[in-house]
C-alpha positions in Angstrom: -97.1 -85.6 105.2 -95.8 -83.4 102.4 -92.4 -82.8 101.9 -91.6 -79.3 100.9 -89.2 -78.3 98.9 -86.8 -76.1 99.2 -86.4 -73.6 96.0 -83.2 -74.6 94.5 -80.3 -71.5 95.0 -78.3 -71.3 92.1 -74.5 -71.1 93.1 -73.5 -67.9 91.5 -75.3 -66.0 94.0 -74.2 -67.7 97.3 -70.7 -67.6 95.8 -68.6 -64.3 97.6 -65.5 -65.1 96.6 -65.3 -62.4 94.2 -66.6 -59.8 96.2 -63.6 -59.3 98.2 -61.9 -58.1 95.2 -64.4 -55.4 94.1 -64.4 -53.9 97.8 -60.6 -53.5 97.8 -60.5 -51.7 93.8 -63.1 -49.7 95.6 -61.9 -49.0 98.5 -58.2 -48.3 96.7 -60.1 -46.0 93.8 -61.3 -43.9 96.8 -57.5 -43.7 98.8 -56.8 -42.7 95.2 -59.0 -39.8 94.8 -58.0 -38.3 98.1 -54.0 -38.7 97.4 -54.6 -37.3 94.2 -56.9 -34.1 96.2 -53.9 -33.9 99.0 -51.4 -33.3 95.7 -53.3 -31.0 94.1 -53.5 -29.1 97.4 -49.8 -29.7 98.0 -48.9 -28.2 94.5 -50.8 -24.9 95.2 -49.0 -24.1 98.4 -45.3 -22.7 96.5 -47.9 -20.2 94.5 -49.6 -19.1 97.6 -46.3 -18.7 99.9 -44.5 -16.4 96.1 -48.1 -14.2 96.6 -48.1 -13.8 100.0 -44.4 -12.9 99.7 -45.1 -10.5 96.8 -48.0 -9.1 98.6 -45.9 -8.1 101.9 -42.9 -7.1 99.4 -45.2 -4.3 97.6 -46.5 -2.7 101.4 -43.1 -2.3 102.3 -42.3 -0.5 99.1 -45.3 1.7 99.3 -44.4 2.1 102.8 -40.8 3.5 101.7 -42.2 5.7 99.0 -44.0 7.3 102.0 -41.1 7.7 103.8 -39.5 8.7 101.1 -41.9 11.5 100.0 -41.8 12.8 103.8 -38.3 12.8 103.7 -37.9 15.1 100.9 -41.1 17.6 101.4 -40.0 17.8 104.9 -36.7 19.4 103.7 -37.8 21.8 101.2 -41.0 22.8 102.5 -42.4 25.9 101.6 -41.7 25.5 98.3 -43.8 22.1 97.9 -45.2 23.8 94.4 -42.3 23.1 93.0 -43.7 18.9 93.1 -46.9 19.6 91.6 -45.2 20.5 88.0 -47.7 18.4 85.8 -50.2 17.4 88.3 -53.6 17.9 88.0 -56.1 17.9 91.1 -57.0 14.0 90.4 -53.8 12.9 89.1 -50.5 13.3 90.7 -46.7 14.6 90.1 -44.1 12.3 90.0 -42.1 12.0 92.2 -39.9 9.0 92.5 -40.5 6.5 90.1 -38.3 3.4 90.3 -37.4 0.0 90.8 -35.0 -1.6 92.9 -31.3 -2.5 92.4 -32.4 -6.1 90.7 -35.7 -5.9 89.1 -37.3 -8.4 90.4 -37.2 -7.4 93.2 -40.2 -4.8 92.7 -40.9 -1.3 91.8 -42.3 1.9 93.9 -44.2 5.4 92.4 -44.8 8.0 94.0 -47.2 11.0 93.2 -48.0 14.5 94.8 -50.5 16.7 94.4 -52.9 19.8 95.7 -55.4 18.8 97.7 -57.3 21.0 95.0 -59.5 17.1 93.6 -63.6 16.3 94.5 -63.5 15.3 97.7 -60.3 16.4 99.5 -61.9 17.9 101.5 -62.8 14.3 103.2 -59.6 12.7 102.9 -57.4 15.7 104.5 -60.0 17.7 106.9 -59.5 21.2 105.5 -61.4 23.0 103.0 -59.7 22.1 99.1 -57.0 24.2 98.0 -58.4 25.0 94.6 -58.6 28.6 94.5 -55.2 29.1 92.3 -55.0 25.6 90.5 -53.9 21.9 90.8 -49.9 22.9 90.5 -49.5 25.7 93.1 -49.7 25.2 96.9 -51.4 27.5 99.1 -52.4 25.9 102.2 -49.5 23.8 103.1 -51.3 20.4 102.4 -50.4 18.0 99.7 -51.8 14.3 98.8 -49.5 11.5 98.4 -49.9 8.1 96.6 -47.2 5.8 97.2 -47.5 2.2 95.1 -45.2 -0.8 95.5 -45.4 -3.3 93.0 -43.3 -7.2 93.4 -44.2 -9.1 90.4 -48.3 -8.9 89.5 -48.8 -7.7 93.3 -49.3 -3.8 93.9 -50.0 -2.0 97.1 -51.1 1.7 97.3 -51.2 3.8 100.6 -52.5 7.6 100.4 -52.2 9.8 103.0 -51.7 13.9 103.5 -49.0 15.7 104.3 -49.9 19.2 106.2 -47.0 21.5 106.5 -49.1 23.9 108.6 -47.1 26.7 108.7 -44.7 25.8 111.3 -41.3 27.7 111.0 -38.2 25.9 111.7 -34.4 26.0 110.1 -32.9 24.1 106.7 -32.8 20.5 107.5 -35.0 20.2 109.8 -37.6 18.2 109.7 -41.2 18.9 110.0 -42.7 18.7 113.5 -45.3 15.6 114.1 -47.9 17.8 115.6 -47.6 19.7 112.4 -48.8 16.6 109.7 -51.7 14.9 110.4 -53.1 12.0 108.6 -56.6 11.9 107.5 -58.3 8.8 106.7 -55.4 7.1 105.8 -56.5 4.7 102.9 -54.9 1.8 101.3 -55.4 -0.2 98.1 
């Protein structure tokens, strides 16, 4: 009977004593990578929150500018041409340009222009008022753009304000039925 000899396996191949250390180090490196990824995401959260606050603040500033323009124009109906001095058909005259008492809280700029620019008939829903020029309102319709800026974030709201020839006494605001916003646009 022949006796087969088993091949001799070196002791190094069968020794598993160091495998646990290598495996533990690999798990530690993997967990460290995951931890660093989560920490970097957590570091971005305050910036995201600041950006959101600035976005909301700039929108509120733009809305406040629209309200200011509406109040100003409502009190001075029939004399809107006075506010159009320096305006063109595409660029409005400054109605207000101011910062909040604390400059870091934001700034609002309100522009008013006649509805004589290209495409304004689509915005206002009526024919353009381009017979006389950009500084004279003859149809009782103007376009108001308000831009609120907070930190590095800006928000612009553009609306159409129309008098529609409503009669009223001094100090009376324009009736809601006379103000028709068409194609409200925000940027």
